[in-house]
C-alpha positions in Angstrom: 76.9 139.4 127.9 75.9 137.9 124.6 76.9 134.3 123.9 79.6 133.9 121.3 79.8 131.2 118.7 83.1 129.3 119.0 84.5 126.8 116.5 86.7 123.9 117.5 88.5 121.2 115.5 88.5 117.4 115.6 87.2 116.8 119.1 84.0 118.8 118.3 82.9 116.4 115.6 83.7 113.3 117.7 82.0 114.4 121.0 78.9 116.2 119.7 77.7 113.9 117.0 74.0 114.1 117.5 73.2 117.7 116.8 69.7 118.7 115.9 68.6 121.0 113.1 65.6 123.3 112.8 64.5 124.8 109.5 63.2 128.4 109.5 62.1 129.2 105.9 65.0 128.1 103.7 67.7 128.6 106.4 69.2 125.8 108.4 70.5 126.8 111.8 73.4 124.7 113.2 74.7 127.0 115.9 77.0 125.5 118.5 77.2 127.4 121.7 80.1 126.6 124.0 79.9 127.9 127.6 82.1 127.3 130.6 79.7 127.5 133.5 79.4 125.9 137.0 77.2 122.8 137.2 74.8 124.6 139.6 73.7 127.1 136.9 72.9 124.5 134.3 69.1 123.9 135.1 68.1 127.6 134.8 70.0 128.1 131.6 68.6 124.9 130.1 65.1 126.1 130.8 65.7 129.4 129.0 67.4 127.8 125.9 64.9 125.0 125.3 62.2 127.6 124.6 62.7 129.6 121.3 60.7 132.5 122.6 63.3 133.3 125.2 66.1 135.6 124.5 69.4 133.7 124.0 71.6 135.4 126.5 73.8 134.5 129.4 74.3 136.7 132.5 77.9 137.8 132.7 78.2 136.5 136.3 77.8 133.0 135.0 81.0 133.1 132.9 83.9 131.7 134.8 87.7 131.7 134.2 89.1 128.6 132.6 89.6 126.5 135.7 88.4 123.0 136.6 85.9 121.9 137.7 84.0 123.6 134.8 81.2 122.2 132.7 80.9 122.7 128.9 77.4 123.4 127.7 76.1 122.8 124.2 72.7 123.8 122.8 71.0 124.1 119.5 67.9 126.0 118.4 65.7 122.9 118.9 62.7 121.9 120.9 64.2 118.5 121.6 66.4 118.2 124.7 70.1 117.4 124.3 70.9 113.7 124.9 72.5 113.3 128.3 75.3 111.1 127.0 76.9 114.2 125.4 77.6 115.5 128.9 79.2 112.3 130.2 82.9 113.1 129.5 86.0 112.9 131.6 88.1 116.0 132.4 90.9 114.6 130.3 88.6 114.6 127.3 87.7 118.2 127.9 91.3 119.2 128.3 92.0 117.6 124.9 89.0 119.5 123.5 90.3 122.8 124.9 93.8 122.2 123.5 92.2 121.7 120.0 90.8 125.2 120.0 93.1 127.7 118.1 93.2 131.3 117.5 93.1 132.6 113.9 96.8 133.4 114.1 97.5 129.9 115.2 95.5 128.5 112.3 97.2 130.7 109.8 100.6 129.7 111.1 99.6 126.0 111.0 98.4 126.3 107.4 101.5 128.1 106.2 104.0 125.4 107.5 103.8 121.7 108.0 105.7 119.3 110.2 106.5 119.3 113.9 109.3 121.8 113.3 107.5 124.0 110.8 110.1 123.4 108.1 107.7 122.4 105.3 106.1 125.2 103.3 102.4 124.2 102.8 102.1 125.7 99.3 105.3 124.0 98.1 104.2 120.7 99.6 100.8 120.9 97.8 102.4 121.8 94.5 104.7 118.8 94.7 101.8 116.5 95.5 99.9 117.9 92.5 102.9 117.4 90.2 103.2 113.8 91.4 99.5 113.1 90.8 99.7 114.4 87.3 102.9 112.3 86.6 101.0 109.2 87.9 98.1 109.9 85.5 95.6 111.0 88.2 94.7 114.1 86.3 91.2 114.6 87.9 92.6 114.1 91.4 95.3 116.6 90.7 92.9 119.1 89.2 90.5 118.7 92.1 93.4 119.3 94.6 94.3 122.5 92.7 90.7 123.7 92.9 90.1 122.8 96.5 93.5 124.0 97.9 93.6 127.2 95.8 97.2 126.2 95.0 98.2 125.9 91.3 100.9 123.6 90.0 102.6 126.2 87.9 103.4 129.7 89.2 102.0 132.8 87.7 105.4 133.7 86.1 105.3 130.2 84.5 102.0 130.8 82.8 102.8 134.4 81.8 106.2 133.3 80.4 104.5 130.5 78.4 102.0 132.9 76.9 104.7 135.4 76.0 107.0 132.9 74.4 104.3 131.2 72.3 103.1 134.6 71.1 106.6 135.9 70.4 106.4 138.8 72.9 110.1 138.9 73.5 110.4 142.1 75.6 107.5 140.8 77.8 109.4 137.5 78.2 112.5 139.4 79.5 110.3 141.5 81.7 108.7 138.5 83.2 112.1 136.9 83.9 113.3 140.1 85.5 110.3 140.1 87.8 111.1 136.6 89.2 112.1 137.2 92.8 115.5 135.8 93.9 116.7 134.9 90.4 120.5 135.0 90.3 122.5 137.0 87.7 123.8 133.9 85.8 120.3 132.5 85.3 119.0 135.9 84.3 121.7 136.3 81.6 121.3 132.7 80.3 117.5 133.1 80.1 117.8 136.5 78.3 120.3 135.0 75.9 118.0 132.2 75.0 115.1 134.6 74.4 117.0 137.0 72.2 118.7 134.2 70.3 115.3 132.8 69.3 114.1 136.2 68.3 117.3 136.6 66.2 116.8 133.3 64.4 113.1 134.1 63.6 114.1 137.4 62.2 116.7 135.8 59.9 114.1 133.1 58.9 111.7 135.8 57.8 114.3 137.8 56.0 114.5 140.7 58.4 118.2 141.1 58.4 118.6 144.6 59.7 116.3 144.0 62.8 118.3 140.8 63.3 121.6 142.7 63.4 120.0 145.2 65.8 119.0 142.4 68.2 122.5 140.9 67.9 124.3 144.1 68.9 121.8 145.8 71.1 120.3 142.9 73.0 122.6 139.9 72.9 126.1 141.4 72.9 125.5 143.6 76.0 124.6 140.5 78.0 128.3 139.7 78.4 128.0 136.1 77.2 130.9 134.2 75.7 132.1 136.1 72.7 132.3 132.8 70.7 128.5 132.6 70.9 128.1 136.1 69.6 130.5 135.4 66.7 128.7 132.2 65.9 125.4 134.0 65.6 127.0 136.6 63.3 128.2 133.8 61.1 124.7 132.4 60.9 123.5 135.9 59.8 126.0 135.9 57.0 125.4 132.3 56.0 121.6 132.2 56.6 121.0 130.2 53.4 122.6 127.2 54.9 119.9 127.1 57.6 117.1 126.3 55.1 113.5 127.4 55.3 113.0 127.9 59.0 110.2 130.4 58.9 107.2 128.0 58.6 104.5 128.1 61.2 105.1 124.5 62.3 108.9 124.9 62.8 108.3 128.2 64.6 105.9 126.6 67.1 108.3 123.7 67.7 111.2 126.1 68.3 109.2 128.2 70.7 108.2 125.1 72.7 111.8 124.1 72.9 112.8 127.6 74.0 110.2 127.5 76.8 111.5 124.1 78.0 115.0 125.5 77.9 114.0 128.5 79.9 112.3 126.3 82.6 115.6 124.5 83.0 117.6 127.6 83.8 115.0 129.4 85.9 114.6 128.7 89.7 112.7 125.4 90.4 109.7 127.2 92.1 108.7 128.5 88.7 107.8 124.9 87.7 108.1 121.9 90.0 110.8 119.6 88.8 109.6 116.3 87.5 109.6 113.5 90.0 110.4 115.8 92.9 108.2 114.0 95.5 109.6 110.7 94.6 113.1 112.0 94.9 112.4 113.5 98.3 110.9 110.3 99.6 113.7 108.2 98.1 116.3 110.5 99.7 114.7 110.2 103.1 114.5 106.4 102.8 118.2 106.1 101.8 119.2 108.5 104.6 117.4 106.3 107.2 118.9 103.2 105.8 122.4 104.5 105.7 122.1 105.8 109.3 120.7 102.4 110.5 123.5 100.8 112.5 122.5 97.2 111.8 121.2 97.4 108.2 122.7 94.3 106.5 120.1 92.0 105.1 117.7 92.8 102.2 114.5 94.2 103.7 111.4 95.5 102.0 111.2 99.3 102.3 108.0 100.6 103.7 106.8 104.2 103.8 104.4 103.6 106.7 107.1 103.6 109.4 110.7 104.6 109.9 113.4 102.2 108.8 114.9 100.1 111.6 117.0 97.0 111.8 117.9 94.8 114.7 121.3 93.5 115.9 120.2 90.0 114.8 120.9 91.0 111.2 124.6 90.9 111.9 126.2 87.4 111.8 126.6 86.6 115.4 125.5 83.0 115.9 128.0 80.2 115.3 126.2 77.7 113.1 129.2 75.3 112.3 132.7 74.5 113.5 134.9 73.0 110.9 137.7 70.8 112.3 139.4 69.3 109.2 142.7 71.3 109.7 145.3 69.7 112.0 147.1 72.8 113.0 146.6 76.6 113.2 144.4 78.1 110.5 146.0 81.2 109.2 143.8 82.4 106.3 140.2 82.1 105.2 138.4 83.6 102.2 135.1 83.2 100.4 135.0 83.1 96.6 133.6 86.1 94.7 130.3 84.3 94.0 129.9 83.1 97.6 129.6 79.5 96.6 133.0 78.4 98.0 135.2 78.9 101.0 138.9 78.3 101.1 141.1 78.0 104.2 144.8 77.6 104.6 146.7 76.3 107.6 150.1 75.8 109.1 149.6 72.1 108.5 150.7 72.8 104.9 147.3 72.2 103.4 144.5 74.3 102.0 140.8 73.1 102.0 138.1 74.1 99.6 134.6 74.1 101.0 131.2 74.3 99.2 128.5 76.6 100.5 125.2 74.7 100.1 121.8 76.4 99.3 120.8 75.9 103.0 124.0 77.8 104.1 125.7 74.6 105.3 129.4 74.6 104.6 130.6 71.2 103.2 134.1 69.8 102.7 135.1 69.6 99.0 138.8 69.2 98.4 142.1 69.2 100.4 145.0 70.8 98.4 148.3 69.1 99.3 151.7 69.8 97.8 153.2 72.6 99.9 156.2 71.8 102.1 155.7 74.7 104.4 152.6 76.4 106.0 150.3 78.2 103.6 150.0 81.8 104.7 147.9 83.3 101.9 145.5 82.3 99.1 143.6 84.2 96.4 140.5 83.3 94.3 140.5 84.1 90.6 137.8 86.6 89.6 135.8 83.9 87.8 136.2 81.6 90.9 137.5 78.6 88.8 141.1 78.8 90.1 142.8 79.3 93.4 146.4 80.4 94.2 148.1 79.3 97.4 151.3 81.0 98.7 153.5 78.9 101.0 155.4 80.7 103.8 158.8 81.0 102.4 158.3 79.0 99.2 156.8 79.2 95.7 153.1 79.7 94.9 150.8 77.1 93.3 147.8 77.4 91.0 144.9 75.0 91.5 141.7 74.0 89.7 138.8 74.5 92.0 136.5 71.8 90.6 139.0 69.0 90.4 141.7 70.1 92.9 144.3 69.6 90.1 147.6 71.4 90.4 147.7 73.6 87.3 151.1 75.4 87.7 153.9 76.3 90.1 155.1 79.9 89.9 158.9 79.6 90.1 162.1 80.6 88.3 165.8 79.6 88.3 166.5 81.8 91.3 163.6 80.1 93.2 162.2 83.4 94.3 159.9 83.3 97.3 156.5 84.9 96.4 155.2 86.8 99.4 151.9 87.8 97.9 149.9 87.8 94.6 146.8 89.3 93.0 144.6 88.5 90.0 143.9 90.7 87.1 140.2 91.1 86.3 140.4 89.0 83.2 141.5 85.9 85.2 144.2 85.2 82.6 147.3 86.5 84.5 148.6 87.2 88.0 150.7 89.9 89.6 153.2 88.6 92.0 155.6 90.1 94.5 158.8 88.5 95.8 161.3 89.6 98.4 163.9 86.9 98.4 166.6 86.8 97.1 165.7 90.2 95.7 162.7 92.6 95.5 160.7 92.0 92.4 157.3 92.6 91.0 156.2 90.6 87.9 153.2 89.4 86.0 152.9 85.8 84.7 150.4 83.8 82.8 148.6 80.7 84.0 151.4 78.3 83.2 154.0 80.4 85.1 155.6 82.2 82.3 156.9 85.7 83.3 155.3 88.4 81.1 156.6 91.6 82.6 159.0 92.3 85.5 160.0 95.3 87.6 163.2 94.9 89.7 166.1 96.8 91.0 166.9 99.0 93.9 163.9 101.2 93.4 161.4 98.3 93.8 160.3 98.0 97.4 159.8 94.8 99.4 156.1 93.9 99.1 154.5 91.9 101.9 150.9 92.2 100.8 149.4 93.0 97.3 146.0 93.8 95.7 144.6 95.0 92.4 141.5 97.1 92.0 138.5 95.4 90.4 139.0 97.4 87.2 142.7 96.5 87.0 143.7 100.1 87.0 145.4 100.4 90.4 147.9 98.3 92.3 148.3 98.7 96.0 151.0 97.1 98.1 152.3 97.0 101.7 156.1 97.6 101.8 158.8 98.4 104.3 156.4 97.6 107.1 155.0 101.1 107.5 154.4 102.2 103.9 151.5 101.9 101.5 152.3 102.0 97.8 149.7 102.9 95.2 150.5 102.9 91.5 148.5 103.2 88.3 149.1 100.1 86.3 151.2 99.5 84.2 152.9 102.9 84.2 151.3 106.0 85.7 151.0 108.0 88.9 152.4 106.7 92.1 151.6 107.6 95.7 153.3 106.6 98.9 151.4 106.7 102.3 153.3 106.3 105.5 151.9 105.0 108.7 153.4 105.5 112.1 153.1 101.8 113.1 153.8 98.6 111.3 151.2 97.3 108.8 150.3 93.6 108.9 147.6 93.2 106.3 145.6 94.8 103.5 142.0 94.4 102.2 140.0 96.0 99.4 136.3 96.7 99.3 134.5 94.8 96.5 133.8 98.0 94.5 137.5 99.0 94.7 136.6 102.4 96.3 138.2 101.8 99.7 140.9 99.8 101.4 141.8 99.0 105.0 145.1 98.2 106.7 145.6 96.5 110.0 148.3 98.1 112.3 150.0 96.5 115.3 148.9 99.6 117.3 145.5 97.9 117.6 143.9 100.2 114.9 142.5 99.6 111.5 142.7 102.5 109.0 140.3 103.0 106.1 141.2 105.2 103.1 139.8 105.9 99.7 141.7 104.1 96.9 142.8 107.1 94.8 146.3 108.3 93.8 144.9 111.9 93.2 143.8 112.7 96.8 145.7 113.3 100.0 147.0 110.8 102.6 144.3 111.4 105.2 142.5 108.6 107.0 138.8 108.4 106.3 138.0 106.2 109.4 139.7 104.5 112.3 138.4 101.4 114.0 139.5 100.4 117.5 138.7 97.9 120.2 140.4 94.7 119.0 143.7 93.4 120.2 146.7 93.2 117.9 150.4 93.6 118.8 152.6 90.6 117.8 150.9 88.7 115.0 149.4 89.1 111.6 145.6 89.8 111.9 143.5 90.1 108.8 140.3 92.1 108.4 137.7 92.4 105.7 134.9 94.5 104.3 131.5 92.9 104.3 127.7 93.0 104.6 125.2 94.8 102.4 127.1 97.4 100.3 130.3 96.6 102.2 129.1 98.8 105.0 130.8 96.8 107.7 134.4 96.0 108.7 135.2 92.7 110.5 138.5 91.7 112.0 140.1 88.9 114.0 141.9 89.6 117.3 144.6 88.3 119.6 142.0 88.0 122.4 140.3 85.1 120.5 137.3 87.3 119.5 135.9 88.7 116.3 135.1 92.5 116.1 132.6 94.0 113.7 132.3 97.8 113.1 129.9 99.9 111.1 132.0 101.8 108.6 131.0 105.1 110.2 131.6 104.0 113.8 134.9 103.8 115.5 133.7 101.4 118.2 132.6 97.9 117.4 128.9 97.2 117.2 129.3 93.4 117.7 131.9 91.2 119.4 131.7 87.5 118.7 133.1 84.9 121.1 133.6 81.3 120.5 137.2 80.7 119.5 139.7 79.6 122.2 142.8 81.1 120.7 143.9 84.0 118.4 141.6 84.7 115.5 143.9 85.2 112.5 141.5 85.9 109.6 137.8 86.7 108.9 135.9 86.8 105.6 132.4 87.9 104.8 130.4 86.1 102.2 129.9 88.6 99.3 126.8 86.9 98.0 125.2 86.1 101.4 125.6 89.1 103.8 124.2 87.0 106.6 127.3 84.7 106.6 130.8 85.2 108.1 133.7 82.8 108.5 136.7 83.0 110.9 140.0 81.2 111.2 141.9 80.6 114.4 145.0 79.2 116.0 142.6 76.7 117.8 142.7 74.7 114.5 139.1 75.5 113.6 137.1 77.5 111.1 133.8 78.8 112.4 130.8 79.8 110.4 128.7 82.7 111.8 125.1 83.4 110.7 122.7 86.2 111.2 119.6 85.3 113.2 119.9 81.5 113.0 120.2 78.5 115.3 123.3 76.3 115.2 123.1 73.4 112.8 125.0 70.2 112.7 128.0 70.1 110.3 127.9 67.9 107.2 131.6 67.2 107.2 132.9 63.6 107.2 131.2 63.1 110.5 133.9 64.9 112.6 132.7 68.6 112.6 131.0 69.7 115.8 128.4 72.2 116.7 129.5 75.3 118.5 
């Protein structure tokens, strides 16, 4: 039995690194002979192979089936012996070597598809890399890759079509397009129309009217394109003088280049690789990984060297401060839009404005006093210079944030009780809703003057109110189980009915979504749009709510999280795509009424509780001492 020459990959070059060469004339022999033989037969074979005069053959009885222990044998046409360290390999190394050896069918299959699942076509992949290299200015590298791989950036149909277009071979252009495999009928018609239209214009420009008419009626009209296009071309034929001198060589070349570019746009993408295709694929993969990351919250440098992964510590979960200035239950808490301030309101009839320092410490700034009853709601102006506070069963007040000065009291002769209010994006007027002594929705300026009002039997009782960031939509909670959406000031309306009572409402910062808390221990998320159905986009469960008003919020990077208080004294955080909470924060000793996520600092969260405290939660940080007047404690 003659010895066969066998080629292996990878492991061959690592293991047998000291091969010898022997010149014979102008030829260089580097023949690697791989034998699987028993150890006992090695000396006799070695004696034969080390002498060039001996015939290079191996008795068939020395060839054994592939079964350990077997011993690989390597030799070259050389008078020098093979270094012994080449033989000193473990069985695991040889198993790895054998696994590297492939049949020709395996190699062909491997080269045609890439990836562990074989989903990536090798030719397409190489073409995309070549296109990216050219776009980055690495022309020599791209050209070298084309030459070495045998894969061209542009398909054969692309080059043939370019030649036919620039030389004005219109019938050949159409034939080339018809030869493209898998082209759909619409693309075929559009491409044919572009080709014959250019031919039509060039005939008119050269004064060949009869051939132009023939192209119009025999080539363009049968395509079945929009009749308006055909009529417009006929008008051009009649009024060709208005087109000017279009038959010069320069303008013809420019038009044909434009035609070719237009053809590339309507033809399948494999004809010419779309610009920036590799970058788009990579960017899509990165965004997909980031969106599917359960804990992605803080800004993190994107790397292509490993899959994107975030840790639970990126979610605010460590209590860094406990604010004790309120003397009774804290009912509402909210960060300003720029994240520099925090406002809290309490049943002690006060509201407190806090400053968020650069080091993330929350510091006491003002205490707003003037209400006679507990303050159940507050709202920041879009420019964060003013704050509205709503007393529980009394009028609302407007405050200056910097000075804590009372700017206005929203009231009228009937002393209507304002249940909720919302700012317009311009920060120059407010939308208010009252329910006692009658249901009324009205807008007023910053001194309390009523600008517009809607009242009567048709106006529902509003318990919570919000305006989209663009000022186009108003959303309110009415009749306990009903959500009311309206295009402002007069437009489409939509009513969404829930099966259980609604206690609160919150909008995402981009105005695309809203959430409502139900006393059935569920939070429902919907898209803010009057033109779509009433379906729920997501439901969040796990918290406790049955008797009291619990407020939730959007938050984190891209508003991708939802946080809520709970009657079990905990804070629950969900990923917007997950029904179950990903974090549960413990620290309060009584009901958590409200939570707010800092819009400018996604690592910061605040909560308000019946235990008279406001807690500040941070992502991946250690508790820090409070800078309050000396009374705040560490969690």
